[in-house]
Structure formats: structure tokens, C-alpha cells
C-alpha positions as a Python dict, from the first residue, in 0.01 Angstrom:
ca = {
    (1, 'M'): (0, 0, 0),
    (2, 'N'): (140, 62, 347),
    (3, 'I'): (-9, 303, 601),
    (4, 'S'): (264, 561, 544),
    (5, 'M'): (196, 568, 169),
    (6, 'Q'): (-180, 592, 226),
    (7, 'F'): (-133, 888, 462),
    (8, 'S'): (94, 1056, 208),
    (9, 'N'): (-163, 1018, -72),
    (10, 'V'): (-442, 1151, 150),
    (11, 'R'): (-234, 1457, 236),
    (12, 'I'): (-151, 1516, -131),
    (13, 'A'): (-520, 1483, -224),
    (14, 'D'): (-617, 1735, 45),
    (15, 'R'): (-360, 1990, -69),
    (16, 'L'): (-465, 1944, -430),
    (17, 'A'): (-828, 1996, -329),
    (18, 'L'): (-738, 2335, -179),
    (19, 'R'): (-583, 2445, -509),
    (20, 'I'): (-889, 2324, -699),
    (21, 'E'): (-1127, 2514, -469),
    (22, 'R'): (-937, 2838, -532),
    (23, 'E'): (-983, 2789, -907),
    (24, 'V'): (-1352, 2702, -862),
    (25, 'Q'): (-1408, 3041, -698),
    (26, 'Q'): (-1258, 3213, -1002),
    (27, 'Q'): (-1469, 3005, -1241),
    (28, 'M'): (-1796, 3090, -1067),
    (29, 'D'): (-1822, 3436, -1226),
    (30, 'G'): (-1874, 3282, -1569),
    (31, 'I'): (-2110, 3017, -1435),
    (32, 'L'): (-2324, 3281, -1262),
    (33, 'E'): (-2355, 3469, -1591),
    (34, 'S'): (-2491, 3157, -1763),
    (35, 'I'): (-2740, 3107, -1476),
    (36, 'K'): (-2868, 3462, -1511),
    (37, 'K'): (-2892, 3422, -1888),
    (38, 'I'): (-3104, 3106, -1884),
    (39, 'S'): (-3327, 3249, -1609),
    (40, 'T'): (-3389, 3569, -1806),
    (41, 'E'): (-3437, 3404, -2145),
    (42, 'Y'): (-3699, 3163, -2013),
    (43, 'K'): (-3859, 3425, -1783),
    (44, 'I'): (-3888, 3170, -1504),
    (45, 'A'): (-3999, 3433, -1251),
    (46, 'D'): (-4312, 3506, -1459),
    (47, 'K'): (-4435, 3146, -1455),
    (48, 'D'): (-4407, 3030, -1094),
    (49, 'K'): (-4332, 3215, -772),
    (50, 'K'): (-4239, 2893, -594),
    (51, 'S'): (-3892, 2767, -681),
    (52, 'P'): (-3874, 2403, -801),
    (53, 'F'): (-3495, 2399, -788),
    (54, 'R'): (-3457, 2334, -417),
    (55, 'N'): (-3598, 1985, -462),
    (56, 'V'): (-3347, 1917, -740),
    (57, 'L'): (-3069, 2051, -520),
    (58, 'A'): (-3176, 1816, -242),
    (59, 'V'): (-3136, 1526, -485),
    (60, 'A'): (-2801, 1662, -600),
    (61, 'V'): (-2649, 1679, -252),
    (62, 'G'): (-2801, 1351, -139),
    (63, 'S'): (-2588, 1051, -52),
    (64, 'G'): (-2490, 853, -362),
    (65, 'S'): (-2601, 1125, -602),
    (66, 'S'): (-2446, 1159, -947),
    (67, 'L'): (-2485, 1371, -1258),
    (68, 'E'): (-2700, 1109, -1430),
    (69, 'I'): (-2933, 1079, -1129),
    (70, 'I'): (-2980, 1457, -1127),
    (71, 'K'): (-3049, 1474, -1501),
    (72, 'N'): (-3296, 1187, -1476),
    (73, 'Y'): (-3482, 1369, -1197),
    (74, 'I'): (-3508, 1686, -1408),
    (75, 'R'): (-3643, 1496, -1711),
    (76, 'Y'): (-3891, 1320, -1484),
    (77, 'Q'): (-4040, 1659, -1386),
    (78, 'V'): (-4154, 1720, -1744),
    (79, 'G'): (-4334, 1386, -1750),
    (80, 'R'): (-4528, 1474, -1434),
    (81, 'G'): (-4729, 1730, -1627),
    (82, 'G'): (-4963, 1938, -1412),
    (83, 'N'): (-4821, 1791, -1092),
    (84, 'A'): (-4487, 1961, -1152),
    (85, 'S'): (-4385, 2325, -1164),
    (86, 'P'): (-4479, 2489, -1499),
    (87, 'I'): (-4122, 2620, -1518),
    (88, 'W'): (-3996, 2283, -1642),
    (89, 'S'): (-4219, 2299, -1950),
    (90, 'L'): (-4137, 2657, -2050),
    (91, 'R'): (-4018, 2685, -2409),
    (92, 'R'): (-3767, 2920, -2566),
    (93, 'E'): (-3930, 3133, -2835),
    (94, 'E'): (-3671, 3083, -3112),
    (95, 'N'): (-3629, 2703, -3098),
    (96, 'Q'): (-3914, 2586, -2870),
    (97, 'R'): (-3668, 2395, -2655),
    (98, 'L'): (-3795, 2302, -2310),
    (99, 'F'): (-3639, 2466, -2008),
    (100, 'A'): (-3573, 2120, -1857),
    (101, 'Q'): (-3381, 2019, -2171),
    (102, 'E'): (-3180, 2341, -2165),
    (103, 'L'): (-3094, 2295, -1798),
    (104, 'V'): (-2974, 1938, -1854),
    (105, 'S'): (-2756, 2066, -2138),
    (106, 'E'): (-2615, 2342, -1914),
    (107, 'L'): (-2524, 2087, -1646),
    (108, 'D'): (-2351, 1868, -1906),
    (109, 'N'): (-2157, 2168, -2034),
    (110, 'L'): (-2006, 2223, -1690),
    (111, 'S'): (-1757, 1954, -1797),
    (112, 'T'): (-1586, 2234, -1993),
    (113, 'D'): (-1547, 2432, -1671),
    (114, 'V'): (-1400, 2123, -1505),
    (115, 'I'): (-1136, 2098, -1777),
    (116, 'Q'): (-1051, 2469, -1750),
    (117, 'I'): (-1016, 2451, -1371),
    (118, 'L'): (-789, 2146, -1377),
    (119, 'D'): (-582, 2292, -1661),
    (120, 'R'): (-516, 2603, -1451),
    (121, 'V'): (-426, 2391, -1149),
    (122, 'R'): (-185, 2188, -1360),
    (123, 'K'): (-29, 2501, -1504),
    (124, 'S'): (21, 2642, -1154),
    (125, 'L'): (209, 2324, -1060),
    (126, 'I'): (433, 2339, -1366),
    (127, 'E'): (489, 2716, -1351),
    (128, 'P'): (412, 2814, -990),
    (129, 'S'): (367, 3185, -922),
    (130, 'Q'): (554, 3355, -639),
    (131, 'E'): (234, 3355, -434),
    (132, 'T'): (195, 2979, -489),
    (133, 'Q'): (557, 2919, -392),
    (134, 'D'): (517, 3121, -73),
    (135, 'A'): (200, 2929, 16),
    (136, 'A'): (361, 2594, -53),
    (137, 'S'): (678, 2681, 139),
    (138, 'G'): (456, 2790, 427),
    (139, 'E'): (293, 2447, 425),
    (140, 'I'): (634, 2279, 437),
    (141, 'L'): (756, 2498, 721),
    (142, 'E'): (432, 2437, 908),
    (143, 'D'): (482, 2062, 872),
    (144, 'A'): (831, 2095, 1011),
    (145, 'T'): (703, 2299, 1305),
    (146, 'L'): (430, 2049, 1384),
    (147, 'G'): (677, 1764, 1355),
    (148, 'S'): (904, 1915, 1616),
    (149, 'A'): (628, 2037, 1849),
    (150, 'N'): (667, 1746, 2089),
    (151, 'L'): (1045, 1762, 2116),
    (152, 'P'): (1204, 1898, 2439),
    (153, 'Q'): (1273, 2271, 2421),
    (154, 'F'): (1605, 2409, 2554),
    (155, 'E'): (1673, 2776, 2605),
    (156, 'P'): (2037, 2866, 2513),
    (157, 'T'): (2221, 3069, 2772),
    (158, 'D'): (2511, 3239, 2594),
    (159, 'D'): (2490, 3469, 2289),
    (160, 'E'): (2728, 3258, 2080),
    (161, 'T'): (2509, 2950, 2117),
    (162, 'K'): (2197, 3152, 2030),
    (163, 'E'): (2358, 3280, 1709),
    (164, 'S'): (2465, 2929, 1616),
    (165, 'L'): (2115, 2791, 1664),
    (166, 'A'): (1966, 3079, 1466),
    (167, 'D'): (2201, 3004, 1175),
    (168, 'N'): (2108, 2636, 1187),
    (169, 'S'): (1738, 2719, 1196),
    (170, 'F'): (1772, 2941, 890),
    (171, 'S'): (1967, 2669, 712),
    (172, 'E'): (1701, 2408, 790),
    (173, 'K'): (1424, 2637, 662),
    (174, 'K'): (1618, 2705, 344),
    (175, 'D'): (1661, 2332, 288),
    (176, 'L'): (1286, 2287, 326),
    (177, 'V'): (1210, 2559, 73),
    (178, 'D'): (1462, 2407, -166),
    (179, 'K'): (1252, 2091, -161),
    (180, 'L'): (956, 2281, -308),
    (181, 'P'): (998, 2161, -670),
    (182, 'S'): (982, 1793, -568),
    (183, 'D'): (673, 1874, -363),
    (184, 'Q'): (513, 2030, -671),
    (185, 'E'): (604, 1721, -867),
    (186, 'K'): (418, 1499, -619),
    (187, 'L'): (101, 1702, -663),
    (188, 'L'): (141, 1701, -1041),
    (189, 'S'): (207, 1328, -1049),
    (190, 'Y'): (-104, 1265, -838),
    (191, 'L'): (-316, 1487, -1064),
    (192, 'D'): (-189, 1323, -1385),
    (193, 'D'): (-256, 971, -1262),
    (194, 'E'): (-532, 834, -1487),
    (195, 'D'): (-743, 683, -1207),
    (196, 'N'): (-705, 991, -986),
    (197, 'Q'): (-796, 1222, -1271),
    (198, 'K'): (-1119, 1034, -1344),
    (199, 'T'): (-1218, 1053, -978),
    (200, 'I'): (-1128, 1422, -951),
    (201, 'R'): (-1317, 1517, -1268),
    (202, 'K'): (-1629, 1328, -1162),
    (203, 'S'): (-1625, 1478, -813),
    (204, 'L'): (-1555, 1831, -941),
    (205, 'H'): (-1833, 1810, -1203),
    (206, 'L'): (-2082, 1706, -934),
    (207, 'E'): (-1968, 1994, -712),
    (208, 'L'): (-2020, 2246, -995),
    (209, 'V'): (-2366, 2101, -1063),
    (210, 'Q'): (-2458, 2144, -697),
    (211, 'L'): (-2334, 2503, -699),
    (212, 'Y'): (-2519, 2573, -1025),
    (213, 'L'): (-2852, 2447, -889),
    (214, 'G'): (-2805, 2635, -562),
    (215, 'Y'): (-2740, 2964, -737),
    (216, 'L'): (-3021, 2898, -986),
    (217, 'A'): (-3264, 2869, -692),
    (218, 'R'): (-3132, 3199, -554),
    (219, 'E'): (-3161, 3370, -893),
    (220, 'H'): (-3523, 3260, -929),
    (221, 'T'): (-3609, 3387, -581),
    (222, 'A'): (-3431, 3717, -651),
    (223, 'Q'): (-3614, 3770, -981),
    (224, 'V'): (-3951, 3690, -822),
    (225, 'G'): (-3876, 3938, -543),
    (226, 'E'): (-3770, 4210, -786),
    (227, 'K'): (-4085, 4158, -991),
    (228, 'E'): (-4306, 4178, -684),
    (229, 'A'): (-4127, 4494, -573),
    (230, 'K'): (-4185, 4658, -913),
    (231, 'R'): (-4551, 4558, -911),
    (232, 'A'): (-4598, 4697, -559),
    (233, 'S'): (-4423, 5020, -653),
    (234, 'A'): (-4635, 5062, -968),
    (235, 'S'): (-4955, 4987, -774),
    (236, 'S'): (-4862, 5238, -505),
    (237, 'S'): (-4787, 5509, -761),
    (238, 'K'): (-5120, 5442, -933),
    (239, 'E'): (-5312, 5470, -606),
    (240, 'I'): (-5143, 5798, -518),
    (241, 'S'): (-5220, 5935, -864),
    (242, 'E'): (-5587, 5833, -837),
    (243, 'Q'): (-5620, 5987, -490),
    (244, 'E'): (-5469, 6314, -609),
    (245, 'S'): (-5705, 6316, -906),
    (246, 'L'): (-6013, 6257, -687),
    (247, 'S'): (-5895, 6516, -438),
    (248, 'S'): (-5854, 6783, -704),
    (249, 'K'): (-6200, 6709, -847),
    (250, 'G'): (-6366, 6742, -508),
    (251, 'K'): (-6233, 7089, -431),
    (252, 'P'): (-6474, 7379, -516),
    (253, 'K'): (-6343, 7624, -763),
    (254, 'I'): (-6276, 7965, -607),
    (255, 'P'): (-6402, 8246, -834),
    (256, 'D'): (-6163, 8517, -930),
    (257, 'K'): (-6197, 8843, -740),
    (258, 'P'): (-6348, 9126, -943),
    (259, 'I'): (-6104, 9388, -1053),
    (260, 'R'): (-6176, 9731, -905),
    (261, 'N'): (-6142, 10043, -1117),
}
């Protein structure tokens, strides 16, 4: 593969990555709901104030990490017994499934989100929306501008020449926009390549796992904070009530004034 072809593939991969990231943002709403659900069902905030998920996240974002390495680390936490956070050994009431097992299953299931994201990206390439076309045409025009940035610039002097150059400029831009379908085809061809697709799916799955663990750590911290705030509020209300009760008991009762005839 020559240098020109390598550069072209890198550029295509970068542009495809931007489209994928836009779809990831849309997918996160559903993923956040599943994070909140598992956190609430297992009541992780009740068991340990200190979050054990930051250590897992550190493994997940480490150099050479993979889904299997992350899952292995989570299962290892259960085997540590008392040396690990009690959160890992929490069990769901209905099926007695360990939290660690449920989390591993949730991370595996993110493969469904990967498929949905890439399906939407592929659909956008086959049936691009007007917004997508405008964005893509903007990229093409930007490339053309950057390509001509180092050329000598001449300022036309007469009006007729200016109008001629303006017409030519419009024509060139139109030609660039007309090339949009072939540009879409390049992205689609890159995405549908079997080797590329395996790499993209693996990378995207790892990214979603990293995001999941990061937001899970935040959710745990948020739930612990909310619980502490409720406890503090309840304690404060109880103290105020007790003080008012003691205060009322300590006051002497003032006898009623006799009624004069």
C-alpha cells in the first residue's frame, strides 16, 4: 500500500469515527438508564460508601486493555473475599445473582449497542439526511480551501474579471458537492470491509465499557451523597423536634386570670 493510499484510509477512518461518536452520544441515554437500574436494584450505595469502580475503570483505560481483561478483573474481586469491596458480592433478591456477575453480563450486552450504533451510521451513509449532506459537503469544500491555501493570490482589477472568477468559483464548489455520493461510498466501503468492521466493533465495544464504568462510578457516588443528605436532613429535623419538645416542657404554666364579676 503506497503512502497516498495509507493517508486516504486514515482520513476515511477519522471521518467515520466522527460519525460514530455522534451516534454514541445518542446511545448513552439508554445506557445510563441501565446503569441507574442495576445500581438501584442492588442498592450499592447502602453497602459501601467507597466506590470500587474507579479501580476497574483504571484497568479499562490502561494500555493494552480489552473486554476480557476487564471481565477477569471483576470476577477476581469476588474471589478476594473480605479484601474486596462488599459491593461485588451483593446478591439480587429474586435470583441471588452476584452483582459482579450481573455487571459482567451488562458489559457483554453492550455489544447490542455497538450493533445499533453501526447500523445507524451505515443507514446514514446509504440514506444521508440533509444535515449529513451539508456537513459532508462542508468537509469537501474545506479540503479544497486548504489545498489551495498556499497558491498565489491575485486580486482582479475590473468588474468583468471579478464576475468571471465568481462564476468559476461557484462552478468548482458545485462540482465538489456533486462528488458527495462517491465520498459516501468510500466511507461505506471502509465500514463494510470485514477486517475494518472487526476492528471498529472491538474498539467501540471497549469505548462503551469505559463509559459505562465511568458513569457507574458517578452513579454510586451520587447515590451515596443523596443518602447522606437525607440522613443529615432527618437527623436535623429530629434534633429540632426534640429541642422544641424540651423547651415546651421547661416553661412554667401561666395560670388563667380569675374572671371578675
